N, CA, C and O atoms as a DFTB+ gen file, in Angstrom:
564 C
 N C O
     1  1      -5.254      -3.478     -29.854
     2  2      -5.737      -3.121     -28.625
     3  2      -7.097      -3.082     -28.316
     4  3      -7.709      -2.624     -27.351
     5  1      -7.544      -3.828     -29.640
     6  2      -8.752      -4.000     -29.278
     7  2      -9.023      -5.191     -28.686
     8  3     -10.174      -5.471     -28.352
     9  1      -7.601      -6.336     -28.418
    10  2      -8.074      -7.395     -27.624
    11  2      -8.253      -6.860     -25.943
    12  3      -9.082      -7.009     -25.045
    13  1      -7.129      -6.255     -26.109
    14  2      -6.781      -5.863     -24.764
    15  2      -8.308      -4.911     -24.199
    16  3      -8.856      -5.196     -23.134
    17  1      -8.664      -4.126     -24.838
    18  2     -10.314      -3.401     -24.564
    19  2     -11.099      -4.317     -24.374
    20  3     -11.935      -4.112     -23.493
    21  1     -11.147      -5.708     -25.131
    22  2     -12.331      -7.054     -24.601
    23  2     -12.038      -7.632     -23.881
    24  3     -12.922      -8.405     -23.512
    25  1     -10.586      -7.761     -23.074
    26  2     -10.400      -8.649     -22.200
    27  2     -10.397      -7.809     -20.768
    28  3     -10.376      -8.190     -19.598
    29  1     -10.427      -6.449     -21.404
    30  2     -10.229      -5.992     -20.220
    31  2     -12.084      -5.117     -19.410
    32  3     -12.653      -4.674     -18.412
    33  1     -12.158      -5.371     -20.620
    34  2     -14.369      -5.056     -20.386
    35  2     -14.887      -6.126     -19.591
    36  3     -15.539      -5.964     -18.560
    37  1     -14.377      -7.931     -20.431
    38  2     -14.901      -8.751     -19.782
    39  2     -15.024      -9.113     -18.728
    40  3     -15.971      -9.828     -18.400
    41  1     -13.619      -8.513     -17.480
    42  2     -13.399      -8.937     -16.518
    43  2     -13.975      -7.772     -15.596
    44  3     -14.136      -7.673     -14.380
    45  1     -14.250      -6.827     -16.811
    46  2     -15.099      -5.776     -15.628
    47  2     -16.390      -6.165     -15.525
    48  3     -17.078      -5.986     -14.520
    49  1     -16.887      -6.892     -16.910
    50  2     -18.612      -7.361     -16.559
    51  2     -18.511      -8.652     -15.862
    52  3     -19.534      -9.149     -15.392
    53  1     -17.239      -9.311     -15.738
    54  2     -17.008     -10.789     -14.519
    55  2     -16.922     -10.131     -13.215
    56  3     -17.394     -10.785     -12.286
    57  1     -16.550      -9.273     -13.005
    58  2     -16.335      -8.680     -11.542
    59  2     -17.850      -7.585     -11.428
    60  3     -18.184      -7.824     -10.268
    61  1     -18.780      -6.680     -11.910
    62  2     -19.807      -6.650     -11.876
    63  2     -20.789      -7.404     -11.773
    64  3     -21.603      -6.816     -11.061
    65  1     -21.262      -8.588     -12.148
    66  2     -21.781      -9.913     -11.817
    67  2     -21.075     -10.692     -10.614
    68  3     -21.720     -11.654     -10.197
    69  1     -20.024     -10.466     -10.076
    70  2     -20.205     -11.144      -8.512
    71  2     -20.071      -9.878      -7.773
    72  3     -19.318     -10.290      -6.891
    73  1     -20.272      -8.529      -7.468
    74  2     -20.355      -8.178      -6.526
    75  2     -22.376      -7.520      -6.665
    76  3     -23.237      -7.464      -5.788
    77  1     -22.422      -7.202      -7.938
    78  2     -24.122      -7.184      -7.825
    79  2     -25.102      -7.138      -7.472
    80  3     -26.069      -6.379      -7.420
    81  1     -24.540      -8.829      -6.979
    82  2     -26.060      -9.108      -5.707
    83  2     -25.737      -8.966      -4.806
    84  3     -26.422      -9.629      -4.027
    85  1     -24.611      -8.145      -4.077
    86  2     -25.090      -6.937      -2.689
    87  2     -25.257      -5.856      -2.550
    88  3     -25.319      -5.295      -1.456
    89  1     -25.384      -5.257      -3.794
    90  2     -25.545      -4.401      -3.555
    91  2     -26.711      -3.390      -3.020
    92  3     -26.549      -2.222      -2.666
    93  1     -28.538      -4.508      -3.067
    94  2     -29.355      -4.381      -2.220
    95  2     -28.948      -4.822      -0.713
    96  3     -29.658      -4.633       0.274
    97  1     -27.816      -5.375      -0.715
    98  2     -27.557      -5.566       1.205
    99  2     -26.529      -4.520       1.420
   100  3     -26.269      -4.260       2.595
   101  1     -25.895      -3.869       0.483
   102  2     -25.109      -2.496       0.555
   103  2     -26.360      -1.738       0.591
   104  3     -26.230      -1.309       1.737
   105  1     -27.261      -1.345       0.270
   106  2     -27.798      -0.154       0.351
   107  2     -28.327      -0.281       1.527
   108  3     -27.743       0.420       2.354
   109  1     -29.286      -0.952       1.994
   110  2     -29.781      -1.500       4.067
   111  2     -28.851      -0.732       4.188
   112  3     -29.105       0.454       4.399
   113  1     -27.118      -1.304       4.063
   114  2     -26.114      -1.171       5.635
   115  2     -25.918       0.084       5.619
   116  3     -25.668       0.625       6.696
   117  1     -25.993       1.118       4.051
   118  2     -25.915       2.511       4.364
   119  2     -26.842       3.262       4.879
   120  3     -26.685       4.420       5.265
   121  1     -28.284       2.349       4.913
   122  2     -29.077       3.426       4.997
   123  2     -29.432       2.959       6.781
   124  3     -29.987       3.561       7.700
   125  1     -29.133       2.321       6.724
   126  2     -28.750       2.273       8.058
   127  2     -27.684       2.920       9.175
   128  3     -27.837       3.512      10.243
   129  1     -26.458       2.478       8.334
   130  2     -25.797       3.386       9.077
   131  2     -26.099       5.198       8.995
   132  3     -25.797       5.866       9.984
   133  1     -26.754       5.948       7.648
   134  2     -27.000       7.712       8.253
   135  2     -28.785       7.646       8.791
   136  3     -29.506       8.643       8.843
   137  1     -29.177       6.371       9.113
   138  2     -30.315       6.733       9.714
   139  2     -29.535       6.883      12.143
   140  3     -29.950       7.420      13.170
   141  1     -28.422       6.077      11.764
   142  2     -27.685       6.005      13.214
   143  2     -27.419       7.829      13.407
   144  3     -27.989       8.338      14.372
   145  1     -26.475       8.856      12.393
   146  2     -25.817       9.018      12.766
   147  2     -26.803      10.627      12.439
   148  3     -26.389      11.641      13.003
   149  1     -28.243      10.749      11.400
   150  2     -29.003      11.535      11.603
   151  2     -29.797      11.376      13.222
   152  3     -30.261      12.436      13.642
   153  1     -29.964      10.209      14.081
   154  2     -30.972      10.205      14.405
   155  2     -30.225      11.378      15.844
   156  3     -29.149      11.273      16.431
   157  1     -31.478      12.545      16.025
   158  2     -31.266      13.064      17.420
   159  2     -30.577      13.095      19.161
   160  3     -31.096      12.801      20.238
   161  1     -29.774      13.384      18.948
   162  2     -29.037      13.239      20.330
   163  2     -30.114      14.235      21.852
   164  3     -30.490      15.395      21.683
   165  1     -30.355      13.567      22.964
   166  2     -31.025      13.974      23.636
   167  2     -29.881      14.916      24.367
   168  3     -30.097      16.103      24.615
   169  1     -28.713      14.292      24.666
   170  2     -27.114      15.792      24.795
   171  2     -26.878      16.946      24.354
   172  3     -25.917      16.950      23.584
   173  1     -27.472      18.184      24.558
   174  2     -27.406      19.167      24.408
   175  2     -25.720      19.692      24.554
   176  3     -25.624      20.567      25.415
   177  1     -24.587      19.388      23.989
   178  2     -23.571      20.015      24.312
   179  2     -23.478      21.276      24.906
   180  3     -23.403      21.477      26.118
   181  1     -23.486      22.071      24.075
   182  2     -23.124      23.194      23.148
   183  2     -24.364      24.105      24.702
   184  3     -24.069      25.033      25.454
   185  1     -25.348      23.496      24.630
   186  2     -26.359      24.075      26.012
   187  2     -25.754      23.926      27.588
   188  3     -25.948      24.474      28.673
   189  1     -25.244      23.278      27.260
   190  2     -24.536      22.204      28.839
   191  2     -23.648      22.708      28.738
   192  3     -23.181      22.815      29.872
   193  1     -22.652      23.406      27.632
   194  2     -21.716      23.429      28.491
   195  2     -21.303      24.913      28.758
   196  3     -20.227      25.309      29.204
   197  1     -22.857      25.957      28.231
   198  2     -23.843      27.457      29.190
   199  2     -23.476      27.272      30.403
   200  3     -22.668      28.058      30.897
   201  1     -24.107      25.938      31.324
   202  2     -24.785      26.364      32.420
   203  2     -24.241      26.228      33.604
   204  3     -24.298      25.238      34.333
   205  1     -23.740      27.173      33.783
   206  2     -22.864      27.875      35.577
   207  2     -22.734      26.867      36.669
   208  3     -21.836      26.706      37.495
   209  1     -24.131      26.069      36.420
   210  2     -24.632      25.414      37.711
   211  2     -23.809      24.079      37.418
   212  3     -24.115      23.210      38.235
   213  1     -23.420      23.909      37.040
   214  2     -22.760      22.614      36.375
   215  2     -21.449      22.121      36.971
   216  3     -20.750      23.132      37.047
   217  1     -20.882      21.263      37.351
   218  2     -19.707      21.386      38.442
   219  2     -18.754      21.205      36.874
   220  3     -19.234      21.016      35.756
   221  1     -17.294      21.334      37.243
   222  2     -15.898      21.316      36.940
   223  2     -15.843      20.146      36.831
   224  3     -16.450      19.465      37.658
   225  1     -15.161      19.568      35.869
   226  2     -13.916      18.222      36.788
   227  2     -12.186      18.370      36.370
   228  3     -11.446      17.909      35.501
   229  1     -12.069      19.241      37.472
   230  2     -10.833      20.588      37.308
   231  2      -9.543      18.991      38.110
   232  3      -9.865      17.804      38.169
   233  1      -8.583      19.426      38.443
   234  2      -7.460      18.836      38.816
   235  2      -7.515      18.390      40.434
   236  3      -6.727      17.611      40.969
   237  1      -8.901      19.238      41.231
   238  2      -9.067      18.451      42.135
   239  2      -9.904      17.011      42.140
   240  3     -10.166      16.227      43.051
   241  1     -10.222      17.014      40.638
   242  2     -10.860      15.868      40.354
   243  2     -10.521      14.281      40.767
   244  3      -9.693      13.810      39.988
   245  1     -10.947      13.364      41.775
   246  2     -10.213      11.700      42.274
   247  2     -10.390      11.705      41.200
   248  3      -9.371      11.985      40.567
   249  1     -11.859      11.389      40.193
   250  2     -11.483      10.050      39.520
   251  2     -12.723       8.379      40.109
   252  3     -13.214       7.526      39.369
   253  1     -12.780       8.442      40.854
   254  2     -13.691       7.368      41.632
   255  2     -14.790       7.163      40.658
   256  3     -15.685       7.989      40.472
   257  1     -14.698       6.186      40.131
   258  2     -16.369       5.927      39.006
   259  2     -16.981       4.471      39.286
   260  3     -16.503       3.356      39.076
   261  1     -18.348       4.922      39.899
   262  2     -19.549       3.862      40.606
   263  2     -20.825       3.877      39.404
   264  3     -21.646       4.785      39.273
   265  1     -20.767       2.984      38.818
   266  2     -22.354       2.609      37.804
   267  2     -23.306       1.412      38.868
   268  3     -23.186       0.203      39.067
   269  1     -24.223       2.430      39.362
   270  2     -25.467       1.810      40.206
   271  2     -26.779       1.532      39.313
   272  3     -27.426       2.362      38.674
   273  1     -26.968       0.347      39.417
   274  2     -28.079      -0.787      38.471
   275  2     -28.323       0.321      37.051
   276  3     -29.490       0.534      36.725
   277  1     -27.527       0.794      36.488
   278  2     -27.675       0.514      35.304
   279  2     -27.831      -0.023      33.772
   280  3     -27.103      -0.731      33.077
   281  1     -29.082       0.608      33.540
   282  2     -29.917      -0.072      32.125
   283  2     -29.285       0.990      31.409
   284  3     -28.920       2.094      31.813
   285  1     -29.201       0.329      29.972
   286  2     -29.044       1.205      28.804
   287  2     -29.812       0.326      27.417
   288  3     -29.882      -0.897      27.291
   289  1     -30.336       1.387      26.471
   290  2     -30.674       0.421      25.488
   291  2     -29.825       1.569      24.573
   292  3     -29.957       2.725      24.976
   293  1     -28.931       1.359      23.332
   294  2     -29.185       2.304      22.143
   295  2     -30.062       2.727      21.375
   296  3     -30.584       1.986      20.541
   297  1     -30.500       4.450      21.565
   298  2     -32.154       5.330      20.950
   299  2     -32.468       4.642      19.682
   300  3     -33.613       4.409      19.291
   301  1     -30.973       4.216      18.835
   302  2     -31.799       4.225      17.487
   303  2     -31.955       2.115      18.220
   304  3     -31.148       1.469      17.552
   305  1     -32.338       1.626      18.751
   306  2     -32.010      -0.013      19.047
   307  2     -33.565      -0.201      20.190
   308  3     -33.474      -1.359      20.599
   309  1     -34.558       0.294      20.669
   310  2     -35.205       0.831      21.552
   311  2     -35.525      -0.797      22.661
   312  3     -35.600      -1.000      23.873
   313  1     -35.662      -1.874      21.107
   314  2     -35.634      -3.490      21.918
   315  2     -34.836      -3.985      22.640
   316  3     -35.191      -4.946      23.321
   317  1     -33.605      -3.528      22.717
   318  2     -32.102      -4.411      22.625
   319  2     -31.286      -3.645      23.972
   320  3     -30.316      -2.925      23.734
   321  1     -31.759      -3.862      25.386
   322  2     -30.666      -3.517      26.332
   323  2     -29.642      -3.903      26.017
   324  3     -29.601      -5.042      25.552
   325  1     -28.388      -3.123      26.135
   326  2     -27.195      -3.505      26.722
   327  2     -26.557      -3.447      27.570
   328  3     -25.523      -4.111      27.514
   329  1     -26.793      -2.732      28.648
   330  2     -26.236      -3.180      30.118
   331  2     -27.475      -3.512      30.489
   332  3     -28.487      -3.377      29.802
   333  1     -27.409      -3.913      31.489
   334  2     -29.191      -4.846      32.205
   335  2     -28.116      -4.875      33.966
   336  3     -27.196      -5.518      34.471
   337  1     -28.947      -3.823      34.271
   338  2     -28.599      -3.779      36.101
   339  2     -27.581      -3.649      36.386
   340  3     -27.249      -4.032      37.508
   341  1     -26.563      -3.021      35.466
   342  2     -25.186      -3.143      35.455
   343  2     -24.525      -2.705      36.715
   344  3     -25.343      -1.928      37.207
   345  1     -23.480      -2.775      37.521
   346  2     -23.229      -1.949      38.885
   347  2     -21.746      -2.600      39.133
   348  3     -21.541      -3.812      39.205
   349  1     -20.802      -1.633      39.244
   350  2     -19.264      -2.376      39.507
   351  2     -18.723      -0.390      40.353
   352  3     -19.291       0.699      40.274
   353  1     -17.483      -0.816      41.023
   354  2     -16.594       0.487      41.164
   355  2     -15.539       0.368      40.953
   356  3     -14.974      -0.656      41.337
   357  1     -14.955       1.203      40.370
   358  2     -13.351       1.222      40.014
   359  2     -12.874       3.196      41.045
   360  3     -13.191       4.380      40.937
   361  1     -12.172       2.506      41.731
   362  2     -10.892       2.922      42.376
   363  2      -9.923       4.371      41.375
   364  3      -9.327       4.306      40.300
   365  1     -10.130       5.466      42.261
   366  2      -8.871       6.487      41.606
   367  2      -7.413       5.480      41.409
   368  3      -7.274       4.429      42.034
   369  1      -6.565       5.923      40.602
   370  2      -5.779       5.715      40.057
   371  2      -5.458       3.437      39.508
   372  3      -4.624       2.595      39.173
   373  1      -6.707       3.652      39.786
   374  2      -6.928       1.449      39.621
   375  2      -6.954       1.384      38.028
   376  3      -7.522       2.151      37.251
   377  1      -6.330       0.473      37.809
   378  2      -6.288      -0.300      36.300
   379  2      -7.840      -1.007      35.741
   380  3      -8.173      -1.463      36.835
   381  1      -8.469      -1.222      35.229
   382  2      -9.564      -1.572      34.869
   383  2      -9.723      -2.603      33.216
   384  3     -10.392      -2.133      32.296
   385  1      -9.432      -3.173      33.154
   386  2      -9.820      -4.244      32.057
   387  2     -11.437      -5.407      31.837
   388  3     -11.816      -6.462      32.346
   389  1     -12.076      -4.269      30.608
   390  2     -13.775      -4.628      30.247
   391  2     -13.469      -5.710      29.065
   392  3     -13.290      -5.527      27.861
   393  1     -13.472      -6.695      29.708
   394  2     -13.959      -7.497      28.464
   395  2     -14.934      -8.471      28.207
   396  3     -15.683      -8.410      29.181
   397  1     -15.423      -9.498      27.299
   398  2     -16.566      -9.673      26.661
   399  2     -16.325      -9.866      24.904
   400  3     -15.520      -9.651      23.998
   401  1     -18.075     -10.608      25.297
   402  2     -17.934     -11.652      23.579
   403  2     -18.498      -9.414      22.848
   404  3     -18.526      -8.349      23.465
   405  1     -18.654      -9.601      22.093
   406  2     -19.149      -9.529      20.522
   407  2     -21.054      -8.137      21.321
   408  3     -22.192      -8.548      21.092
   409  1     -20.934      -7.357      21.764
   410  2     -22.407      -6.692      22.174
   411  2     -22.972      -6.941      23.523
   412  3     -24.151      -6.780      23.837
   413  1     -22.063      -7.327      24.244
   414  2     -22.083      -7.305      25.506
   415  2     -21.919      -6.403      26.125
   416  3     -21.994      -6.533      27.346
   417  1     -21.620      -5.084      25.542
   418  2     -22.043      -3.286      26.432
   419  2     -20.270      -2.723      26.609
   420  3     -20.015      -1.788      27.368
   421  1     -19.258      -3.370      25.878
   422  2     -17.934      -2.655      26.146
   423  2     -17.976      -1.142      25.892
   424  3     -17.597      -0.352      26.757
   425  1     -18.475      -0.716      24.607
   426  2     -18.094       0.530      23.643
   427  2     -19.373       1.063      24.812
   428  3     -19.039       2.099      25.387
   429  1     -20.319       0.689      25.102
   430  2     -21.509       1.056      26.171
   431  2     -20.707       1.892      27.148
   432  3     -20.867       3.073      27.455
   433  1     -19.945       1.147      27.503
   434  2     -19.369       1.557      28.999
   435  2     -19.020       3.223      29.423
   436  3     -19.345       4.037      30.288
   437  1     -17.973       3.126      27.981
   438  2     -17.645       4.078      27.581
   439  2     -18.170       5.259      27.021
   440  3     -17.780       6.399      27.273
   441  1     -19.205       4.887      26.138
   442  2     -20.021       5.876      25.581
   443  2     -20.102       6.723      27.118
   444  3     -19.402       7.710      27.342
   445  1     -21.296       6.023      28.335
   446  2     -21.482       6.520      29.184
   447  2     -20.746       7.370      30.047
   448  3     -20.937       8.581      30.159
   449  1     -20.002       6.782      30.580
   450  2     -19.001       7.602      30.703
   451  2     -17.958       9.098      29.944
   452  3     -17.235       9.855      30.593
   453  1     -18.099       9.119      29.099
   454  2     -17.985      10.260      28.035
   455  2     -19.347      11.217      28.276
   456  3     -19.335      12.448      28.271
   457  1     -20.457      10.410      28.476
   458  2     -21.645      11.061      28.109
   459  2     -22.155      11.378      26.612
   460  3     -22.541      12.530      26.412
   461  1     -22.179      10.772      25.905
   462  2     -22.572      10.904      24.446
   463  2     -23.870       9.502      24.573
   464  3     -23.950       8.679      23.661
   465  1     -24.776       9.429      25.794
   466  2     -25.356       9.086      25.933
   467  2     -26.338       8.764      28.101
   468  3     -26.007       8.362      29.217
   469  1     -26.902       9.017      27.765
   470  2     -27.298       8.538      29.159
   471  2     -27.773       7.570      30.057
   472  3     -28.506       6.913      29.318
   473  1     -27.839       7.039      31.192
   474  2     -28.679       5.714      30.655
   475  2     -30.346       5.683      30.977
   476  3     -30.597       6.559      31.804
   477  1     -31.344       5.064      30.638
   478  2     -32.276       4.245      30.989
   479  2     -32.783       4.438      32.140
   480  3     -33.522       5.260      32.683
   481  1     -32.347       3.706      32.343
   482  2     -32.374       3.856      34.399
   483  2     -30.983       3.626      35.202
   484  3     -30.036       3.177      34.556
   485  1     -30.824       3.901      36.520
   486  2     -29.738       3.453      37.224
   487  2     -29.116       5.352      37.260
   488  3     -29.559       6.471      37.003
   489  1     -27.808       4.681      37.773
   490  2     -27.275       6.049      38.011
   491  2     -25.534       5.854      37.930
   492  3     -24.953       4.967      38.556
   493  1     -24.877       6.795      37.092
   494  2     -23.864       6.739      37.260
   495  2     -22.939       8.249      37.910
   496  3     -23.107       9.451      37.706
   497  1     -21.632       7.238      39.014
   498  2     -21.168       8.669      39.489
   499  2     -19.401       8.498      39.657
   500  3     -18.663       7.616      40.095
   501  1     -19.151      10.227      38.887
   502  2     -17.643       9.826      39.690
   503  2     -17.415      11.168      40.615
   504  3     -17.760      12.323      40.365
   505  1     -16.585      10.545      41.991
   506  2     -16.041      11.432      43.238
   507  2     -17.565      11.336      43.846
   508  3     -17.910      12.140      44.711
   509  1     -18.149      10.682      43.536
   510  2     -20.019      10.481      44.673
   511  2     -20.823      11.646      44.233
   512  3     -21.624      12.264      44.934
   513  1     -20.385      11.982      42.439
   514  2     -21.450      12.887      42.207
   515  2     -22.019      12.612      41.233
   516  3     -21.255      11.773      40.756
   517  1     -23.026      12.724      40.391
   518  2     -23.848      12.507      39.933
   519  2     -23.358      12.267      38.241
   520  3     -23.568      11.055      38.292
   521  1     -23.193      12.338      37.751
   522  2     -22.196      12.254      36.443
   523  2     -22.846      13.340      35.620
   524  3     -22.114      14.022      34.903
   525  1     -24.489      13.634      35.656
   526  2     -24.663      14.413      35.057
   527  2     -25.178      15.759      35.801
   528  3     -26.250      16.356      35.711
   529  1     -24.023      16.011      36.562
   530  2     -23.979      17.415      37.669
   531  2     -23.101      18.178      36.774
   532  3     -23.487      19.287      36.406
   533  1     -21.691      17.613      36.280
   534  2     -20.430      18.053      35.790
   535  2     -20.568      18.310      33.896
   536  3     -21.034      17.583      33.019
   537  1     -19.961      19.603      33.854
   538  2     -20.244      20.163      32.751
   539  2     -19.548      18.885      31.617
   540  3     -18.903      17.853      31.806
   541  1     -19.909      19.375      30.775
   542  2     -19.586      17.806      29.484
   543  2     -18.572      18.168      28.766
   544  3     -17.927      17.233      28.294
   545  1     -18.300      18.974      28.582
   546  2     -16.763      19.950      28.370
   547  2     -15.774      19.418      28.950
   548  3     -15.066      18.530      28.475
   549  1     -15.595      20.251      30.682
   550  2     -14.649      19.589      31.140
   551  2     -14.405      17.808      31.656
   552  3     -13.330      17.311      31.993
   553  1     -15.425      17.277      31.600
   554  2     -15.307      16.037      32.095
   555  2     -15.077      15.476      30.848
   556  3     -14.150      14.740      31.185
   557  1     -15.249      15.218      29.400
   558  2     -14.212      14.578      28.401
   559  2     -12.932      15.162      28.250
   560  3     -12.189      14.464      27.560
   561  1     -12.579      15.901      28.544
   562  2     -11.276      16.361      28.650
   563  2     -10.192      15.429      29.485
   564  3      -9.023      15.798      29.605
């Protein structure tokens, strides 16, 4: 029994020595993740859904999407613009594929359409109306 305990303890000690140098990097990465999760959002979904002046994206919604000179950077990385002057149109019932390298803005486009963030500059239009004029809950359905 002692031999097995010694063998398993030495294996565990060897593994700890292997993973030990990465502990500091892991702590730094975890801090970055928690900083992002705790960053306050400028979009208050609760109060926006109570605003009766906002339009409802309902069954009459056609679904034309237009990005007009959109500039965007994530709030937790203010020095790095992800989208720079991005403009495009997507017609209703049109299928589109968004491709690009890591960090080119593919997820940012979807985040902006779902209004998890608002663009720094430019405008996003749905059916010719600014995306900020729509009720957030109906927009995300």
